[in-house]
N, C-alpha and C positions, 0 to 999 in steps of 0.2 A: 504494500500500500504506500502511495506517495503523498507528500504533503499537499500537492495540488488537488488531490482527490477530496481533501477536507473542505476546500473552498466551494465545492460543488454540492455539498450536503445541506439542503435547506433547513433541516432541523437544528443545525449548529450555527449557521450564519457567521462563520469566522471570516475575518478580513486580514489580508496580508499588509503589514505595515512597512516592512523592509525585507531585503533578501529575496527579491522575486526570482533572481537567477538560481536560487537553491531550492525552488519548490519541487524539483524532480527528485529530491532526496527520498529514500525509502524509509518508512517508519517501521521499526521492528517491535516497539512496545510503547506504552504510555506511562509516564511517571508524574505524580504530583509531589511538589516539595516546597517547603518554606525555609530550607537551610541556605545559608549564604554560600557554602561550598558543598554541594551534594555529590561531588565527583566520586566519592567512595562507593556510592550506591548506583553508579551508572556504568554501563559496559559498552555503550555506543549504539546509535541508531534509534534512540528514544525520542518521543515527543514529550517535552517537559512542560507541565502546567504549573503556574505559580501565581499566587495572589500578592506577591511582593512584600510579604510580612518580613522578609529578611532585610529590606531596604531601610536603613537609618539615615543615610545621607547619599548624595549623588555618586560618591566614589564607590559605593557598594555595588553599583551596577556593573562596573568594570570587573570587579572581583568575581561576581556571579557569572557573567557571560563568559569570561575567560575560562572559568572552571568547566562550563558546559562545552565550550569549543575544544578544550583539551581532552575531554571525555569522549568526543566524537558524536555528540548529540545531533539528531537530524534537524530539530527545530524547537522553537520556544513559543508557547501560547500563554498570554498573560492578560491580567486586568486587575487594577487596584480598586477594590470595591469602595474603600473609604475616600480616596482622592477622586474617584470617578474618571480616571484616565490612565494612560501609560506615559510615564515621565520621559522627557526628552533625553535624559542621560542614559536611560535603558535603550531607547531607540538608537542613539549614537553608538553605544557599546556593541549592540547587535550588528550595526552597519560596519563597524571597525573589524569585528571578528567574523564577518560574512555569515552571521547566524540568522536564518529566516525567523521573523517575528510575526506572530499572528495575534490579532486582537479578539478576545472572547467577549461577546456581548454581555452586558450586566445581568440580563434576565436568563442567561444560559449557565446552569451549574457546571462546575468542573466534573462532577460525577456523571452528568449527561454526556460530556465530551469523552470521558474515559470509557463509559459503557458502549458508546457508538463506535469508537475506534477499536476497542477490543473485539467487539462483535464482528466487525468487518475483517479485522486481522485474522481471527480464528477461522472464519469462513474461507477466506482466501488461502490461508496456510493449510487448512485441512484438504482443500482441493489440490493444492500444489503437492502436498505430501502424499496424498493418495496416488497422484499421478507418478511420483517418483517411486513409491513402493511398487506400483504396478510395473514400471519399467524394470525395477530391480528383480521382480519375480520372473520376468521374461529372461533376464540375464542369467538368473540361477537355473532356469529350465534349459539353458544350453546356448543362448545367443552369445554369451561372453562368460565362460566359466572362470571361476576364481575371483569374482568381484568381492566376495566376503560380506560379512554382516556389519563390520565397523562403519562403513559409509552411511548405511541406513540409520544405525543407532545414533551416529553423530548428527544426522539431519534432524531426527526426532528431538534430541537434546538441544540443538541450537535454535530451531525454529519454533518448537512448541514448549521449550523450557521443561521438558519431561525427560529426565535422565533415566536410561534403561541399560540393563545388563542381561546377557544370556548366560545361564549357569547350568551345569549338568547336575544330576542327582547326587553325585559325589562331591559337589562343591567346587568344581573347576570352572573358572570364568572363561567362557568361550569368546565373548566379545562384549564391548561396552562403549558407551558414548563418553564416559569420563571414568576416573578412578572411583572406586567405591567410597562412599562417605566414611569418615573416621568412625570407628566403632562398629561398622557393619562387617560381619564375618560371613563369607560365602558358605562356609561349612554349616553355620547356624541357619542360614536361609534354606539350605538344602534339607536340613533336618526338619524344619517346619513344613517345607514343601512335601516331604514324604509322609508326615504324620497328621497334617491338618485334615479334618473330615471333608471339607469343601474347598474348592478353588473356583474363582479367585479368592485370595485371602490377604488381608491387610495386617501387617505387624505394626502395632501402635508405637513401640519404642523407637525404631529407626524411621517410622513413617514410610514403609515400603509395601507395595502391593505385589503379590506373586500370581503369575498366570501360567498354566500349563501350555506347552507348545502343541501337542497332539493328543489330547485326552481320549479321543474316540478311537484311536488306532494304536496307541502305545501304552503299555503298562507304565504307571507313574515312576516305578523304580528305574525304568529304562528311558524315561522321557527327559527332555530339557525343560527349563522354566525361563520365563522372562520376569525379571524383577524391575519394577518401575517406582520411582519416587512418588509419593502422594497416596491419597486415599481414593481408590478406584470407585467407591460408592458415591463420591462427590463429583465425579467427572461428568462432563456432558456426554450426550449420546454419540456425538462425533468422535470424541476422544476414545470412548470405549470401542467404537467401530474400528478406529485406527489401531488399537491394541490387538484386536482380533486379526486385522490385516497383517500386522507385524508378526503375530504368531504363525500365520500361514507362510510368510516369507522365511521365517526361521526353520519351519518344518521342511520347506523345499531345499534350503541350504544344507540341512542335515542329511536329507536324502541324497543330495549331490555328493556329499562326502563319503557316503557308504560305498565301499569298493567291491561289494560282493559280485557285481556284474562286470567289473572292470577286468582288464587283462591281469592286473596284479592279483585281484581276488580269485580269478579262475586258476592262476598258477598256484596260489596258496592252497586251494582246495585239492588240486591234483597232487601236490606235494604230500599233504597229510594222508590222502588216500593211498599213495604208494608206500608210505612208511607203515601204515597200519596193515597193508597187504604183504608186508615183509619183502618188498622189492630190494634188489641189491644196491650197494652203495654207488655202483656205476650209473644207476638210474636216478638215485636220490640226490647225489651231490650236484650234478649239473642243474637240476631244477631248483635246488637250494640257492644256487648262484643267480638263477633267473629271477627269484623273488627279491633279490637285492641283499641277501645275507652273505656274510663272508664265511667260506668253508673252513677257514683257519680259526674261527672264533669258537668259544665254548657256549653251550646252549642249555636251556631249561625247557622242559615240556610242562604245559599246564592243561589239565582237563577239567571241564566244568559242566554241570547239569543242574537244571532247576527242579525243585521238588514241588509238587502241587499244581504244576501246569500254568503258573501265573506268567511265565516268560516264554514267548515263542522262540524257536531256534535263532531267528534273525536278531531278536532283541538280546538273547544270551550272547551272541557273537559281538554285538555292539557293546554290551556291558563289559565283556571280557577285555575288549580293546581299551575301554575306558580305565579299568582298574590296574592294568599292567604298566610298569614304569617306562618302557620303551615300546615303540610300534612293533607289534608282533605279526607273525604269519599265522593266520587262523583258518581252520577248516571245520566243517560240520559233518558229524556222523550221526544221522538221525537226530535225536534230541540232545546230543552231546557236542560241545565245542572244544576243540583241541588247538592249543596255541604253542608256537615255538618262538623263543626270543633269545637273543644273545645276551649273556651276562658275564660278569667277572667271576673268577673262582671263589671269591670271598663274599659274594652277594647273598644276602638272606631274603630270597624272593618270597618264600612262604610267609615269613613274618610280616613283610611289607604288604602283601596281598590281604592277609588277615586283618591288618590294621585298617586298610582302605575299605574293606567290605563291612567292617563294623559300622561305618557310617550309613550303610544301606540297610542294616538289619531292621530298623523301624518300618521300612517299606516292604519287608519280607516276612512279617509276623504271621501271615496266613499260609505261608508256604516255606520256602527256604532255598538255599543255594549251596551245593556241595562242590568243593574244588579240591583237586589233587595236584601236587607239585612234585616234580621229579628231582633227582640229584642233577648236578652240573656235569655235562658230558661233552665229548668231542663230537664233531659232525658225523663221524662214522658210527656213532653209538645212538643215533636218534631213535631207532626203533625201540630199543630197550627203555629209553627215557619216556617215550610215549606210553608204552605198556605200564611202566612204573607209575606214571601220572594217572592213568586210568584205574589202576588198582587202588591208588590212594583216594581217588574220587569215590570209588565204590565204598571204601571204608568210611569216608566222610558222610555218605548217604545214610549209613546206619546210625548216625548220631542225631540227637534231638535239637541241637542248636539251630536257630534259623539260618545262620551263616556258619559253615564249618569248612575249615581249610586243613588238609592233612598233608604234611611234607614227607619227603622220602625217609627221613629219620624215624618216622613212626611206623614204617613198614617192617614186618618181620623179614628175616633173612631169606626164608623160603619164597616170599613174594618177589624179592629181587631176583632170585634164581629163576623163577617161572617167567619173569618178564623177558628173559633173554632166550627162551625156548621157542622155536618156530611154531607157528599156528597149527600146521598139519600134525606135528608131533604131539602137541598138547591135546588136540582133538582126538587123535587115535588113543592116547593114554586114557583120557576121560571116558571115551566110549567103551573101551575094553573092560574097564573096571566097573563102571556104574550103569551102563545100559541094561545088563541082565536084571539089575535090581529095579530100575525104573519100569521095565516091562512087567516084572512080577507085581510091582505095586499097582500099576494101572489095571491089571486083571483081577488081583485078589484084595486090593485095598489093604495091604499088609503094613504099610508105613516103614518099610525096611530102610529107606534112605535116611529118614529122620532118626530112626533107632541107631543106625551106624554113626551118624554125626554126633548124637548125644553120647554114645558110648565112647567115642574118641575124645570128646570134650571133657569127659570125666575120667580120662586116663585109664580106661578099661575097668572101672569099678562097676560091678554088677548092681550093687545096692544103690549107689548114687544115681546111676542111669535109670533104674526102676523107679526111684522116687521122683525124678524129674519128669518121667513120662507117665507117672501115675499107673504103673503096671506092677504085676507080681514079678519077682526076680526070675521065676521059671519062664515067664512069658518073654522076658528079655533074652534069656539063654536060648529059647527056641528060635527067636528071630535071628540072633547072631549065628546060630547053627545053620539056618536057612541061607544067610548071606554067604557063609563059607562054602556051602554046597553049590550055590549058583555061580560063584566066582572062582572056585578052586583055590581060594586063599585061606590062611590060618591067622585069625586075629590075635592069637597068643604070641605070634612072632612080630618083633619090632619092625622088620622090613616091610611086612604086609600092612601093618598099621600106618606106617609112613606113606606108603603108596596110596592107601585109601584117603588119608588126610590131604595129600596133594591133589588127588583127583577131585575131592569135594571143593577144594579152593579154586580149582579150574572151572567148576560148574557155575 
């Protein structure tokens, strides 16, 4: 909005006194002041309204106008209600500093001028901002990849005075128009975002409103949020609409950053598939290099799965990328996400992942997340690391914590040994020992597999096994005898007990 537009508004009846050559200046906002030097409250582009209360003698006009000019004010509108005029010394000071001066009629209140100007500014800026947001959405959709969110948030902050930030559910600031206000912790905002029953939500302390980015399509624990200064319930309909538009822009930008369908994402998926299928190092190492990882580095494998079905596989993949300290290579195996990332030998990845995931536990109270972390290995040992991480993840699934991370150091030695055995060998070993029992159970409902597992868990104690299964000791003896007959093994021998123990772990 330009100063010249004010002179055409019949409800205001403003008149230009001096500075006609500056009437094309743009008005960014309107401020009323009675201070002799209001420069500390000005940032440039304002229309300043004053009743000249600050004027004690003619020399004050020079001080006042000089302060306005230094602050970059667009124009001055004035009227001395008591004197009934605009003093010549103020006119001369405005002429000297090339400051456009408008006369406000006695019968027009400054509040009326303010309300009129603000209304026109808001309407014009809303239209301009909506157009910019629409253009940016097109850019995000593919016309010009990589524009990012910062320009849009800066525009919102500059033209509407509404500072905004995009923050993940873990408290990472993705983009922002300004630095976060003092005392505002993004981790605390994320905690409120995950736990509040309804969104949008206003935090009274820092006076910040929180909005979800994609509540209809994304679980909150995997979603991003937009944090805006101010109370959203007091906003106009236009500003609320712009917030919804901004959320759509952020959702599109996040979708653009998802690399599942990119060349990099497909290479990662193929690499994980080859490792799980026990491909040779001559196949794995070249693909590892294609993903951008250094074959000379040391690596950790991470396996993650959601419990309760709250996270879809794509969301799990996104969340795993968010919680890991460096950009990983990630692939999906049904409902399980597997990641590989380079780390130093002394890096405690499991501890770091657990600490990060604790911030997400409030958003996982109805389900859970199980994560397994392998030991640090060379590139040629990735298959064992992936198997180790998957075993650790299965162990984590058996625990009750909403978020559970199991590291390689919690795995028994036999698990580490099994992780390095080829799949076909493990399958043959398991089938040879347990399939006769499974088949018998299916036909006779004899529960031999459960009896065998309980017997081994109790170190071959007939009495404790019978108590745990709520059976007579003789019934347990009969079942164990049937197991030995079907498998040709002797459960009094340590070697046969170990074989059954390992076969059950492989099942």
